[in-house]
N, C-alpha and C positions, 0 to 999 in steps of 0.2 A: 313182436319186436322186429321181425325178420322184415315182413310186410314193411313195416315204416321204415326198414333203411335200406332198400331197395327202392322206396319209392325216391327218399333224398338222394339216393345215389343215381339213380335215372334223371330225376326234374333238373339237379345240379350240374351234372354233368351237359346235359343239351343245354340249357341256358348258359352256362361257363363258358362252352366251346362257343355258342354263336357270341358272346360277348368277346370272347380273343379273335375269333373269325372275323369282328368288324376291324380290329385294328389292322388286319393284312389287307382286308379288300381298300382299294384306293377310295378316299374321301373327294379329292381335287378331280376333278373330270371324270364322273363316271361313265360308264359304259355302258353295254349291254350286255354283256359276259360278266358282269358283276357277281350274278347270281350262282353262276359255274363257280368262281372263286369264292366265294359262300359255302358250298358244297362240300366243296375240296377240305378249303379249312377247318370247317367246323366236321367232321369227319376226322380229320389228322388230329387237330386236339381233340376231337370227343374218344378217340381209342387210345390214346396216352392219360386224359383224364380218367377216361373211365375205368381203366384201370389201376392208375393211383388211386383214386377214390374207392371201388370195389375193395382194394387191400387193404392199405394202407388206412386212409379211410373211416371203414370200416370198424377195420380192430382197435384203432384210436378210440370210436364212439363207444363199444361194447364195451372197452376201459373206465371212461370216464363215466357212463352210466355206470358200471360198477363200483366208481368210487362216490360215485350218488347215492346209490343203495348202502354203502359200509359206513359213508360218512355222511349226514343227512344235512352239515350245513351247506353242501354243495345247491345253490339253486339255482333257477333258469339262467339267470344270466353268467355266473361262473362257468355255467354248463358251456354256453355258448363263445365267451372268452378262452376256456381253455382248449376249445376247438381251434380258436384263433392262431391261438400259441402255439400247440401243435401243426398247423397248416405253414408253421413257418419253418418246419425242418427240411423241407427241399431247398429252400434258399440257402439252408445253413450248408445242406450237403454239397451244393454247387455254386456254396458261394458267390450268391446271386442275390442281391438285394430286390432286385425286379421278381425274381421267380419264387422269393419270400413272401411278396407283398400277394402274389397272383394264388399263392398257394394258402395262405393265410385268409385272405377274401373268397377262396372259395368254401373254404373249411367255415367260415363264420354263415357263407348262404349255405351250406348242407346243414350246419346246427339250426338255423332258424326254421328249413323246412321240417327236419326230424321234428323240431317241438313244435309247430306248427298241425305237422301230421298226427303225433302225440297229442293234440288237444281235441284235436276233430275225430278222433277217436275214442277219445275218452266221453267224448258227448254224443258218438256213437252217429256222428256225419258221413257223410261219404265224402272218399280222396280219391277220385277217379280224374278229376280235372288236372288232379298234379300230374299225372301221363298225359292227357288231352294238350292241356295249355304250352307245355314246350314245344309241341310238335305244331301247336296252330301255329303262336309267333316264329318256329321256324320258317312254314311253310308262308305267310305273311313276309318275313326280311326279306325271304330268296323271290318273292313274287314281284316284290315293291323295286329290288335292283335287279330283275332281270326283266323287265317290262317299264317299270316306270322313265327310266332314263333310255 
């Protein structure tokens, strides 16, 4: 279970950081330095989101799985939706609907990746590409922004 949670944390942090960093990179009038902006914003968002997902997100996920084991009526769809509901907490804490939507989206992505890894491990399939794919996406996005314009 720990490997599954670490995998979901890593993949969600990198992918969602790239998505949020994309909002901060100018989309009109791209310049060759936008790859550097992507690196900066991805690292900035990744450090904050990684810490939040690692602590709060994993605690919530362990709690939801404990509930799922205790009450067998919680199926996979409810598992994912409960993550989204708990992801809204950031928006409630800071009274920002935008942070709430971002937190819920990150929590749902986390839950989807967690379930996906869970099913792959049950079928004894590898999960290495969950570590490789976010890095490849990051490098490709950086390369396009750095050299294509």
